[in-house]
C-alpha positions as CSV (number, residue, x, y, z in Angstrom):
1,M,-14.9,1.1,30.0
2,F,-11.2,0.6,30.6
3,D,-10.0,-3.2,31.9
4,R,-6.9,-1.9,33.6
5,V,-5.6,1.8,34.3
6,C,-2.8,3.2,35.2
7,F,-2.5,6.7,37.7
8,L,1.1,8.6,37.3
9,A,1.8,11.5,39.5
10,F,5.0,13.3,39.8
11,G,7.2,10.0,37.9
12,R,5.8,7.9,40.7
13,V,2.8,5.1,40.3
14,A,-0.6,5.8,41.8
15,Y,-1.7,2.9,40.4
16,H,-1.7,0.6,38.4
17,G,-4.5,-2.4,37.7
18,P,-7.6,-3.7,37.1
19,T,-10.4,-0.7,37.3
20,N,-12.5,-3.2,39.6
21,R,-10.0,-3.0,42.5
22,L,-9.2,0.8,42.9
23,G,-11.9,1.4,45.0
24,E,-10.6,-1.1,47.5
25,F,-7.0,0.1,47.0
26,L,-7.7,3.4,48.4
27,D,-10.0,2.1,51.3
28,S,-6.5,0.3,52.3
29,I,-5.2,3.7,53.0
30,G,-7.1,4.2,55.8
31,D,-7.9,7.8,55.0
32,P,-11.3,8.4,54.8
33,E,-11.4,11.9,52.3
34,L,-9.4,9.4,50.2
35,A,-12.2,6.5,49.3
36,I,-14.6,7.0,46.9
37,P,-17.8,8.9,47.3
38,Y,-20.7,7.1,46.7
39,D,-22.0,9.4,44.0
40,H,-18.3,10.2,42.3
41,D,-16.7,8.9,39.3
42,P,-14.0,6.7,40.1
43,A,-11.7,8.4,37.8
44,D,-12.3,11.5,38.3
45,H,-12.1,11.0,42.1
46,M,-8.7,9.8,41.1
47,I,-7.1,12.5,39.0
48,S,-8.9,15.4,41.4
49,I,-6.8,13.7,44.6
50,L,-3.5,13.1,42.6
51,A,-3.9,16.9,41.3
52,L,-1.4,19.7,42.6
53,N,-3.4,23.1,43.7
54,V,-1.4,26.0,44.0
55,E,-2.6,27.3,47.5
56,T,-2.0,23.5,49.0
57,Q,0.8,22.7,47.3
58,G,2.8,20.8,50.2
59,Q,0.3,19.0,51.5
60,D,-1.5,17.8,48.0
61,Y,2.5,16.5,47.6
62,D,2.3,14.6,50.6
63,R,-1.0,12.8,50.1
64,I,0.5,11.8,46.4
65,K,3.7,10.6,48.1
66,R,1.2,8.1,50.5
67,I,-1.1,7.0,47.5
68,A,2.2,6.4,45.9
69,A,3.6,4.7,48.8
70,T,1.2,2.5,49.7
71,F,0.3,1.2,46.1
72,K,4.4,0.2,46.2
73,K,3.3,-2.1,49.6
74,H,0.3,-3.1,47.9
75,E,-0.7,-6.6,46.8
76,I,-0.8,-5.5,43.7
77,G,2.0,-3.1,44.0
78,E,4.0,-6.0,44.5
79,K,2.5,-8.2,41.8
80,L,3.5,-5.4,39.7
81,A,7.2,-5.1,40.9
82,Q,7.8,-9.4,40.4
83,L,7.2,-8.8,36.8
84,I,9.1,-5.8,36.5
85,S,12.1,-7.4,38.1
86,G,11.7,-10.9,37.6
87,D,13.9,-13.0,35.7
88,V,13.7,-11.3,32.4
89,T,16.3,-13.9,30.1
90,G,14.1,-17.2,31.7
91,S,11.0,-15.6,30.2
92,V,12.4,-14.8,27.1
93,R,13.4,-18.4,26.6
94,K,10.5,-19.5,27.8
95,L,8.7,-17.6,25.1
96,E,10.9,-18.8,22.5
97,E,10.1,-22.6,23.0
98,E,6.2,-22.2,23.3
99,G,6.7,-20.0,20.3
100,N,8.1,-22.5,18.3
101,R,6.0,-25.5,19.8
102,D,3.2,-23.4,18.6
103,I,4.6,-23.2,15.2
104,G,5.3,-26.7,15.1
105,N,2.3,-27.8,16.5
106,K,-0.5,-25.5,15.0
107,P,-1.8,-23.0,12.8
108,R,0.6,-19.9,12.4
109,Y,-2.4,-17.8,12.9
110,Q,-5.5,-18.2,14.7
111,A,-7.9,-17.6,12.1
112,D,-7.8,-19.5,8.6
113,F,-6.9,-18.1,5.1
114,L,-10.7,-17.3,4.4
115,V,-11.8,-15.2,7.5
116,Q,-8.3,-13.1,7.1
117,F,-9.1,-12.5,3.9
118,W,-13.1,-11.5,4.3
119,T,-12.1,-9.2,7.4
120,L,-9.6,-7.8,5.8
121,L,-11.7,-7.0,2.4
122,K,-14.1,-5.2,4.7
123,R,-12.0,-3.2,6.4
124,A,-10.5,-1.9,3.0
125,T,-13.8,-1.1,1.3
126,L,-14.8,0.6,3.9
127,T,-11.3,2.5,4.0
128,C,-12.4,3.1,0.2
129,L,-16.0,4.3,0.8
130,R,-15.0,6.8,3.2
131,D,-12.9,8.8,1.1
132,P,-15.4,9.3,-1.9
133,L,-13.4,13.1,-3.1
134,L,-10.2,10.9,-3.8
135,V,-12.1,8.6,-6.1
136,K,-13.9,12.2,-7.5
137,V,-10.5,13.5,-8.1
138,K,-8.9,9.9,-10.1
139,L,-12.0,10.0,-12.0
140,A,-11.5,13.7,-12.8
141,Q,-8.0,13.5,-13.9
142,V,-8.9,10.2,-15.9
143,L,-11.7,12.4,-18.0
144,L,-9.8,15.3,-18.7
145,T,-7.0,13.4,-20.0
146,S,-8.9,11.4,-22.2
147,L,-10.8,14.1,-23.4
148,V,-7.6,16.0,-24.1
149,I,-5.6,12.9,-26.0
150,S,-8.8,12.6,-28.0
151,L,-9.7,16.0,-29.2
152,V,-5.9,16.4,-30.1
153,N,-6.2,13.2,-32.3
154,W,-10.0,13.4,-33.1
155,R,-10.8,10.7,-35.7
156,V,-7.2,10.2,-37.0
157,D,-7.3,8.4,-40.2
158,V,-4.9,5.9,-40.8
159,R,-2.5,7.1,-43.6
160,A,1.4,7.2,-44.2
161,D,1.7,10.7,-42.7
162,T,-0.5,10.3,-39.8
163,V,1.3,7.0,-38.5
164,Q,2.9,9.4,-35.8
165,N,-0.3,10.5,-34.9
166,I,-1.7,6.6,-34.0
167,E,1.9,6.7,-31.8
168,G,0.6,9.2,-30.2
169,V,-2.2,7.8,-29.3
170,L,-0.6,4.3,-28.3
171,F,2.3,6.0,-26.4
172,N,-0.2,8.5,-24.5
173,T,-2.4,4.6,-23.8
174,A,0.3,2.9,-22.6
175,R,1.7,6.0,-20.5
176,D,-1.4,7.0,-19.1
177,M,-2.7,3.4,-17.9
178,N,0.6,3.3,-16.0
179,F,1.5,7.2,-14.4
180,L,-2.4,7.7,-13.7
181,F,-2.9,4.8,-11.2
182,L,1.0,3.9,-10.0
183,F,1.4,7.2,-8.0
184,P,-2.1,7.3,-6.3
185,S,-1.5,4.1,-5.1
186,I,1.6,4.1,-3.5
187,G,0.0,6.5,-1.4
188,V,-2.7,3.9,-0.7
189,I,-0.2,1.3,0.2
190,T,2.3,3.6,2.4
191,A,-0.2,4.6,4.6
192,E,-0.9,1.7,6.1
193,L,2.0,0.2,6.0
194,P,2.9,0.6,9.7
195,I,-0.4,-0.9,10.7
196,F,0.4,-3.9,8.4
197,L,3.8,-4.4,9.4
198,R,2.5,-3.9,13.5
199,E,-0.2,-6.5,12.7
200,H,1.3,-9.4,10.8
201,R,4.1,-9.7,13.4
202,A,1.4,-10.0,16.4
203,R,0.3,-12.7,13.9
204,I,-3.0,-11.7,13.2
205,Y,-3.1,-12.1,9.4
206,S,-0.6,-13.1,6.5
207,V,0.9,-10.9,4.0
208,D,-1.2,-13.4,1.2
209,S,-4.8,-12.3,2.9
210,Y,-4.1,-8.9,2.9
211,Y,-2.8,-8.6,-0.5
212,W,-5.3,-10.6,-1.9
213,A,-8.0,-8.4,0.0
214,K,-6.6,-5.2,-0.9
215,T,-5.9,-5.9,-4.2
216,A,-9.5,-7.1,-4.1
217,A,-11.3,-3.8,-2.3
218,E,-9.1,-1.6,-4.4
219,V,-9.3,-3.0,-7.9
220,P,-13.1,-2.4,-8.5
221,Q,-12.3,1.6,-9.1
222,Y,-9.4,1.1,-11.4
223,T,-10.7,-1.5,-13.4
224,I,-13.8,1.2,-13.7
225,L,-11.7,3.9,-14.5
226,A,-9.5,2.2,-16.8
227,I,-13.0,1.5,-18.9
228,V,-13.8,5.3,-18.6
229,Y,-10.2,5.8,-20.2
230,G,-10.8,3.1,-23.2
231,C,-14.0,3.6,-23.9
232,I,-13.5,7.5,-24.2
233,V,-10.0,7.3,-26.5
234,Y,-11.0,4.6,-28.6
235,W,-13.8,5.5,-30.1
236,M,-12.7,9.3,-30.1
237,T,-9.3,8.7,-32.2
238,G,-10.9,6.2,-34.4
239,L,-9.0,3.3,-33.0
240,F,-12.0,1.2,-34.2
241,A,-11.6,-1.8,-36.0
242,G,-14.9,-3.9,-34.3
243,A,-16.5,-4.9,-31.1
244,A,-14.1,-7.5,-30.5
245,Q,-11.5,-5.2,-30.9
246,F,-12.7,-2.9,-29.1
247,L,-13.5,-5.5,-26.3
248,K,-9.5,-6.3,-26.6
249,F,-8.5,-2.9,-26.1
250,L,-10.4,-2.5,-22.6
251,L,-8.7,-5.5,-21.8
252,I,-5.4,-4.2,-22.1
253,C,-6.1,-1.0,-20.9
254,V,-7.5,-2.6,-17.5
255,L,-4.0,-4.9,-17.6
256,Q,-2.1,-2.0,-17.9
257,A,-3.7,-0.5,-15.3
258,Y,-3.0,-3.8,-12.9
259,V,0.7,-3.9,-13.7
260,A,1.0,-0.2,-12.4
261,I,-0.8,-1.1,-9.3
262,S,1.8,-4.1,-9.0
263,I,4.4,-2.1,-9.2
264,A,3.5,0.8,-6.7
265,T,2.9,-2.3,-4.4
266,A,5.8,-3.5,-4.6
267,G,7.6,0.0,-4.4
268,A,5.5,0.8,-1.7
269,C,6.6,-2.0,0.6
270,V,9.9,-2.0,-0.5
271,F,11.1,1.7,0.0
272,G,8.5,2.2,3.5
273,S,7.6,5.5,2.4
274,E,5.8,7.5,-0.1
275,G,8.7,9.6,-0.5
276,A,11.1,7.1,-1.1
277,A,9.1,5.4,-3.3
278,V,8.3,8.3,-5.3
279,T,11.8,9.1,-5.7
280,F,12.9,5.9,-6.9
281,I,10.0,4.2,-8.7
282,P,10.8,6.3,-11.4
283,I,14.4,5.2,-11.8
284,L,12.5,1.6,-13.0
285,V,9.7,2.7,-15.1
286,L,11.3,5.1,-17.1
287,P,13.7,2.4,-18.9
288,M,10.6,0.1,-19.6
289,L,9.3,3.3,-20.9
290,I,11.8,4.1,-22.9
291,F,13.0,0.6,-24.5
292,G,8.5,0.2,-25.1
293,G,9.5,1.0,-28.5
294,F,8.3,4.4,-28.4
295,Y,11.6,6.8,-28.3
296,I,14.5,4.2,-30.2
297,N,14.3,2.1,-33.2
298,Y,14.6,-1.3,-31.7
299,A,17.6,-2.5,-34.5
300,D,19.4,0.8,-32.9
301,I,19.6,-1.0,-29.1
302,P,22.7,-2.6,-28.7
303,V,22.3,-6.3,-28.5
304,Y,23.4,-6.6,-25.0
305,M,20.7,-4.6,-24.0
306,Q,17.6,-5.3,-26.3
307,W,16.6,-7.9,-23.6
308,W,15.9,-4.8,-21.5
309,C,12.5,-4.7,-24.1
310,H,10.9,-7.6,-23.0
311,L,10.1,-6.6,-19.7
312,S,8.5,-3.7,-20.5
313,W,4.8,-4.2,-20.2
314,F,4.8,-0.7,-22.1
315,R,5.8,-2.7,-25.3
316,Y,3.1,-5.5,-24.6
317,G,0.5,-3.0,-24.1
318,C,1.1,-1.2,-27.5
319,L,1.7,-4.5,-29.5
320,S,-2.2,-5.2,-28.6
321,I,-3.9,-2.2,-29.9
322,E,-5.7,-2.8,-33.5
323,T,-6.6,0.4,-35.5
324,N,-8.9,0.8,-38.6
325,S,-7.4,0.5,-41.7
326,G,-7.3,3.7,-44.3
327,G,-6.3,4.5,-47.9
328,N,-3.3,2.9,-49.1
329,C,-1.8,2.6,-45.6
330,T,-0.2,-0.3,-44.5
331,T,-0.2,-0.2,-40.9
332,Q,-3.5,-1.3,-39.4
333,T,-2.8,-3.0,-36.2
334,G,0.1,-1.7,-33.2
335,L,1.8,-4.4,-34.1
336,D,2.7,-3.2,-37.8
337,V,4.1,0.0,-36.4
338,L,6.4,-1.3,-34.1
339,R,6.9,-3.3,-37.3
340,N,8.2,0.1,-39.3
341,R,10.0,1.0,-36.2
342,G,12.3,-1.9,-36.7
343,M,10.7,-4.1,-34.0
344,S,10.5,-8.0,-34.8
345,V,7.8,-8.9,-32.6
346,S,5.6,-11.2,-35.4
347,A,5.8,-14.4,-32.8
348,L,4.4,-12.3,-30.4
349,N,0.2,-12.7,-30.5
350,Y,-2.1,-10.6,-28.4
351,W,-2.8,-13.5,-26.0
352,V,0.5,-14.0,-25.0
353,N,0.9,-10.1,-24.6
354,A,-2.4,-10.3,-22.1
355,A,-0.4,-13.4,-20.5
356,I,2.8,-11.5,-19.9
357,L,1.1,-8.2,-18.6
358,L,-1.3,-10.7,-16.2
359,A,2.0,-12.4,-14.4
360,M,3.6,-8.9,-14.3
361,T,0.9,-8.0,-12.5
362,L,0.7,-11.4,-9.9
363,V,4.7,-11.5,-9.3
364,S,5.3,-9.2,-6.8
365,P,8.1,-8.9,-3.8
366,I,5.0,-8.4,-1.5
367,R,6.4,-11.3,0.7
368,R,9.6,-9.1,1.3
369,A,7.5,-6.4,3.2
370,D,8.7,-7.2,6.1
371,R,12.4,-7.2,5.2
372,P,14.7,-4.7,5.7
373,A,15.3,-3.9,1.7
374,A,15.0,-0.6,2.2
375,A,17.4,0.2,4.8
376,Q,20.2,-1.9,2.5
377,L,19.3,0.4,-0.1
378,N,19.6,3.6,1.8
379,N,23.1,2.0,2.9
380,A,24.0,1.8,-0.7
381,Y,23.3,4.7,-1.7
382,T,25.2,6.5,1.2
383,N,28.3,4.1,0.4
384,F,28.4,4.3,-2.7
385,I,26.0,6.5,-5.0
386,L,26.5,9.4,-2.5
387,P,30.1,9.7,-3.1
388,I,30.4,9.3,-6.4
389,S,27.9,11.9,-6.9
């Protein structure tokens, strides 16, 4: 089923060309024993006459040298030699000129965006379906984590002495929606990154079509997993304050998961390998967690560092969670919890928070996937950070 084939023996090219001309070449040698028998497979026959047997080493080696010498003088061999020893500089210049004309006068890709997207979507979906074990493991993680948190905080009442428990639920929800999906997503992207770079540079498809197709294939499972987590935690911990609030809670959980996937995608593309991404991404995530309002009072943060709080996606998720009121406690929403911790966030409402999370999902440096950002970072690490350490 090959169109072209190359046979090598002792470092020599015995034949390199179309499969349908192999018989013609062997006949041109003039040795009936080298011609392909009627009832033999051409590939098996070629391998047998190029083999070296212990008993007949001298004869076999002479036969191989004769085949290689004949190919060198054959029409197919001469054309191959011309291609190898031709004017490489001129050929490259000609290809560059043709490429520039193509870019200026023709579409950059042979297929339009929709065709690229649909083809890549089918491939990405098949990849997900062919690895059901990974989905089962993710589901088991979500179920176990949500059940542990929910049982520990079972139907907690909102009182002055239980505010810390509510804060724990908020922190665990924001944390889990990030870490449960962030690190598994890194491996998914880095595993395909070499294929993506090769195919993209070959102008088979664009970065946009790959990104949106991959996202569309992965988003359903992460959406379902986030909803499963949200349903368990919301009702078991007693955060419920109505059907509308429940749906809003699920939306925030899903958006938090999307942000985590977006951060994982960006990190995987920048660093290129799973090991480097897993090592360096926490350097970005942990400050966002610290400035999310869980570990330090907003008023105690130095003024020149308070801008970090507005970049923290953990903070916007916490601001949007509503709880059930109880007793004389004035803390009814996630907003109230953070106000009691000294964060002045009265101007932010639910939909602004949701919009910010959505924007953080969409703003991803995936377009820099084919740039040597990881190499630059590695050089900076080697030249500056390592000597200081």
